[in-house]
N, C-alpha and C positions, 0 to 999 in steps of 0.2 A: 352362389350355392351349388355344389355338386351333389347329384343324386346318386348314391350308390347303385351299382348295378349287380344283380344277383350272380354268385359265381366268382366275384372278383374281391380280392383282399383290400381291407381299407386301413389307414392309419388309426390308432386309438383316438378317442375323441379327446379335445381339449376341454376339461371339465372347468376352466376359468371363464370360457365363454358361454353366453345363452346360447342353447341350441335351437334353431329355427324348425318348426314341424315341417316335414316334407310334405309338399302338396300332393294331393291326391288326383286322380284323372278328373273326377268330378269338380275339384276346384279350377283345375286348368281349363276345363271346358266351359265352366261357369265365367271365367275371366274373359276368354276368347269371346263369348256371346256378349259380354258387356261391351268390349271394344269395338265388336261389329255394330251393336246398337249406336255407339257413339259415333261412328263413321257414317252410318247411314242417316243419322239425324243431322250431322254436319253437311252431308251431301244435299240433304233436302234443304237445308237452311240457304246454302251457296246458290242453289237452283233458284230459289224463290228471290234472293237478292239479285242475282244475275238477270232474271227475266224481268224483275220489276225497278231496277236501279236507274235504268235510263228512260227517258220519256219518248213514248210514241203514242200514236193515237190509241192504241188499245191497252196501253198499261198504265199501272198506278204504281207509284212509287212506294218502296217497301219501308218498314220500320227499320232502325239501324241494324245491320247484319249481326247475326250471333257471333259473338267473339271468343267463344271457347267450346270445347266438346262437352263441358259440362251444360253450358247454356242451351247448346244444340239439343243434347239429349232431353231436357225439360221443355223445349220449345214445343207447342201443341199445334198440330194441323187439324183438329178438329173444328169443324166451323161452329158447333155448339158451345165450345168453350169460349166464355166470355172475353178471355185474353188472348186467343189463338192468332196466329199469323194471318193477314188477309190474303185471300187468294191462294193459300198454302195447302187447300185440301184436295187440289187436283193439278194435273200436269197441263198448262196452258202454252208449252212450247210450239204447239200446232198453229197458233193464231198468226195472221198476217199482221206484222208489225212488231211481232215478239221474237227476240233471239231464240234460237233453238238450243243453244248452249245450255247444259244442266249442270255443269261443274265448272268452277272458277278456280284455275291452277294458280298457287303462289298466294293465295289470300291469307291475310294475317289478322291478327285482332284490332290492328289500327288501319290497316288500308287493303283495299281489294283492287288489283291493278287491272286495267283494261287496255287492250291493244286491239285497232281495227285498220284494216287495209282494203282499199277498193281500187282495183287496176283493171281497167278495160281497153277494148278495141272495138270500135264501130264502124261498120262498113255501111256507108250510104250510096245506094243504087244511083243516085243523081251525080255523084262525083263532084261536090261543090269545089270550084276552083281554090278558096280560100280555106277549105277545110273545116268550116265554120257551121256547126247546127244551131239552128235558132228555135224559140219557142219550148225549151225544155230546161228543168231545173235539176236534171240528173245526167244529162248527155250533152257533150258540149263540142267535141271534136270529132271529125270523120277521118277514116284511114290513118289513123295514130294510135299507138298505144299510150293511154293518157292514166295518171294518176289522179283519180277523182278525189279521193280522201285518204289521209293517213292520220288517224287519231290516236294518241298516246295520253293516258291519264289514269283515271279510276276514281273510286270512292274512298273518302277518308271516314271514318266512324270510331267514335269514343264517347262513352258516357252520355249517350242521347245526342250528341253534336254530329251533325253530318254535312258533308261537302262533298261536291262531285266537280270534276274539271276534265275535260277532254279537249285536245287540240285539234284544229281544222287545218291541215296542211295539204295543199293540192289545188285542183281547179275549184273546189267549193269555197276557198278562200278568197276568189275573186268573184264567183258566180253569185253566192249568197249575199254579200253586200251590194252586189249590182242591182239586184232585184229589190231593194229597199231604198226608196226614196227619202226616207226622214233624215239621213245624215246631212243633206243639202240645207237644212234649216239650222242656222247658227253655225258656231265655230267648234274647234277641237277635233275635227276629223273622226267622227264615229266610226266610219266604215273602216278606217286604217286601225282604230284601237281595238275593234273586235274581230278584225278579219282572220285572225287564227286561232279563234276560240269556238267551237261549236256548242260547248255548255261550260258554264261556270257558275255554280249556285251554291250557297250553303244554308244551313238552317238548323232547326231543333225538333227533336222527336220527343212528344208527349206521350206517356203512357196512359191514354185514355180510350177506353172501350178497345177497339181493335187497332188503335194509333191514331195519332193527329201530327201531322208535319206542317211546319211552316218553313218555306224556303224562299229566298230572294236571290235574283241573279238573272243570267241568261240561262234559258230552258228550252228545250225543243217543244213545238207546238204538237198539240193533239189533233188538231183538224186536218182530216183528210185520210185517216185511219192507216195508211202506210208510214213506215218509220222513215226518218231522214237517213237511216243508214241502210244500204242495199242489201246487207247480209241479213237482215230481219226481215225482209219483204219475200213475198212469193213472186214477184216480177222486179226487174230492173228499171224500166220505164214504167211508172204508175200512169192511169189515166188522168184526165185533165182535173178531174175534182181533187185528186190529191195534189197533182204537180202545180197547179195554180194558187193553191191556198197556202197559208202560212208554214213555214218550216221551224220558226223559232220565235220567242217571245222574250221581252225583257221586262223583268217587273217582279211581282211578289205572288206566289200561290199558296193556298192552304188546302191540305190534302186530309180529309176526314175519313176514316173507316168505322162507321157505326156498327157493321156487322163484318163478317169474315168475306161476304160475298158483294160488299156494296162500298163504292168509293163516291164521296161527293166533294168536288174540288172547285172552290171560286178563285177567281184572277184578277189581279189589279195590275195592267200592264200599260207600256207606253203606248201601244196600239198594234194596228194589224201589220204583223211581220216587221216590227219597227225596233231599231235599236233607239232611236229617240221619238219624240212626240211630233205629229205631223202639224197639229194646229194648237187650240188650246183645251182639248179635252184628252184625258187619258182613255184607255180601252178597258171595257168590263166585260167578264164572261165566265165561263165555267164548264165544267163536265160532270156528268153523271154515268158511272159505270158500274154494271150489275152483271155479275157471272153466277147465275143459279146453280150451275153444275159446270163439270169439265168440259161439257160437249157445246155450251152456248154462250155467247157474249153478246150484251145489249148496250150500246154505247151513244152517248148524245153528247154534244158540243154546242154551246150557244155563245154569241158574241153580239156586242151592241154599245150604243153610247159614243164610240170614238169617231172622231172626226178625221178621217183617214186619207183624204184627198188633198196631196201637197198644195198649200197655197189657196185652198178653197175652204173658207171657213162656214160654219152652219150646214156643211153636208154630212150627214151622220150614216154610218154603215151599220147593217145588221146581217147576220148570219147564222143559219143553223146546219149542222153537220150530224147526220146520224147513220149509224151502221149497225148492222146484224153480222155476227160469224156464227157459223154452226158446223160442227163436225158431225157428219151423217153415217161415217164408217170408221171403226178402229179394230183392226184384226192384225195385231203384231206379227203373227208368224206366218200370215198368208202372202200370197204373191201381190195382191193389193192390199198394202198394210193399212192405209188410212186414205180419208177422202173428207173434204170440207168446202164450205162455199162461203163467199162475203158479199154483202149487198150494202152499199154506201149512196145515200140521197142527200144532196145539198141544195138550200135555198137561201137566197140572201137579196139585198137591195141596197140602194142608197137613197136619201131623201135630204132635200135642200141644197142650197147652192146652186140652184138651176136645174136640178133633176127632181124625179119623184119615183116612188117605188111601183105606181100604177100607170103612169103616162098621161094622168089627167091632171096632174097639177097645174098650178099656174106661178109664173114668175112674176116679180114685183112689177114689171114693164107691161103686164098683161099677156105675154107670150106664153105657150104651152111648154111646160117642163117635160122634157123627154123621159122615157122610161129608162131606168139604170137598175138593171137587176141581174142575178145570177140563178141559173137553174141547172142542175147536173145529176148524173148518177154514174155509178161504176158497179160492174159484177165481175166476180172472179171466182173460179173452181179449180181445186187443186187436188191431184191424186198422187199419193205416194206409193212406192214400190219397194219389195225387196228390205223390209225391216228399215224403210224409211230412208234407204241410201239413195234412191232416186225420186224424182218427181217432176210430173207435168202440170202446168198452169195455163189455163184458158181464160183470157179476160178482155176488158175494153169498157168503154162508156162513151158518154155525149154529155156536151154543154152548150147552154145558150147564154151569152153574156153581152146583151146590149150596153152600149157605153164602154166595154173592153175594160173596165176597171180591174178585172182579176186576171187578164189576159196577159202573159209574159211578152214583154216588148222584145221583138228581135234586136239583137246588138248591131243594127244596121250603122254603119260609119262610127262604130264605137259607142252608139245610143244605150243609155243606162234609163233605170224607172225614173230617175229625177231629169234627165235631159229630154227625154221623149224624141220623137222623129217625125217630120212630115211625110216620110216615106210609108209610115204605118200609124195612122192618127188614132187617138183615143179620146176623141170628142164625145160629149154627151149623145147617146142615141146611135153611135156607130155600131153597125151589126158585126155580130160574130156568133157563129155556130160552128161545132168541129165535134168530129168523133175518131175513136180509135179502136184498134184491136191487137191483141198480141199472144203469142204463144211462147212459153217458157220452159226449157228443159234444165232441170238441175241434177248434178252428181255431187253427192255429199259424202266423200270418204270418211271425213270424221265431223264432230260436232263442231270443230272449230274452222272448217274449210268447206267452201263452195265453188264448184265449177260450174258456170252459168252460160248458156246459150239461148238468145232470144231474138224473135222476129217481131218488128212493129210496122203496122201500118197506121198512118194518121191522115187525116183530112180536115179540110175547112172551106167554109162557103166563100171566103175570100182568099187572094195569094198571101201566104204567111209562111211557108216554108222554104228553105234554101234550096235554090236551083243550081244548075251548073255553073253559072255565072258568079256565084257567090254573093255576099253582102258586105263586102270590104271593097273600097275603092282601089283603083290601081296605084300600087305603092304603099297602100297603108291608109289608116284613117286621115282625114283632111278637114281643117277648120275646126269649128266647135263639135263636140260629141253630138251625133246624130243628125248634124246640118246637112243641108243638100250640097251636092257637089256638081258643079257645072259639066254638062255632057256625060253625066253617069246616073244610072239608076240600079238599083238592086235587082238580083234576080230572085224573085218571090214565086213559088208555086203554091196551087191547091192543095197537094198532097206529098207524102213523103214514105218511102220505103227503106229500112234499114237493120241490119243484123248486128247486134252486140253480142261479143264474148267477154266474160267477166271473171276474175279470181276474187274471191272474197273471203276474208280472214277477220275471225273475232275470238280473242281468248283473253 
């Protein structure tokens, strides 16, 4: 419809058609405001979906994403509303373990796509001859540009049905299965079957209170605060508490949001970081997540019942993982725009099968069952600058793990979690104490991209880290995985220093 402009001639009106009233400036302004409200609501909904749709320690899965601007406009973010979106009352993209993206491009009513890329270069000051870094679940090769992970997938959502799938292409596709011993029990090659999948689960959302989700499949673990995806984290190499605890579970989870600030989530899973079941028991656990406001998060993860030592029946594992995250400064327009800290403490043990939680138990033959436990903590502080475009993070931690049941096995002569190796034993009572510190500098020109530069120092009470001679026999792996090689020994040291540069993408 053309609106006549004063001073110009117009053709006579066609009286055979219904003439639409000319909108006034007030009508146009009102409509613009309506469209702006719909757009803002949709962005909020997408931000909630983006920050909650994948599992990290600090996150809760969201109800089905809003599927239309009309739904978005009506979605409530008021925590007092009995049907409001959980955790939508504040911006939680500052959390360690949460993606900082606030918008999801190309989202539709049916599918919210997600693409991640993690490419890094690590300079190891010891220059290992085989370019192999051991004892890490995030950094694997030295003096090389490596594709750690390429994730392609997203979230499907329709009429309360939900599904999430994301690929695992790159070094994670070999390192992640390698650190799980459960596929060696039985047939069908579970490590190969799941190798290229980081997440694959589906479920249903029930409109109960602030939401109830029931999902089954492969989903990322909450234990350890840090996300499996480096883009979401404050540091590239997390401390041992995070690096040595599970990155994924296979099983069923129920997510119940009784209020907009609380999530209660029980788990029924195959076991501790397991594709399959280690022995004759599944694992049981759960999480309680509370965000009373947009500055504070309290998180507790508990695990028990599972028998998670391969081939050792009646040895039960227990673990508690608890974190606090607090944002103590938020001044968006100041030079220092934001500051926050996190503290995580973990404790656990194994009991039975020749070991005990306290070291005072007795084996059936009358011998003393050695102590098999885990105790650790990590602390990080992050400061953002210039409207959150730059950030500096200082952090580190310490662990004590007699029995070494959570220590990542160095891949000496191709050793895996299932094969073990006599070069680094994991017998009951074997001592292992370690600590680390790091400084991380980030430049974030876009909400979808991060340049990261990080220095790490790690140390242990026993030789553990790769030295100049490497941990691969001359000519490559020889004999059975992890086995001894005549006339050769791995070069293991008590400490390591390295610098990592990374290019991190998520959209």
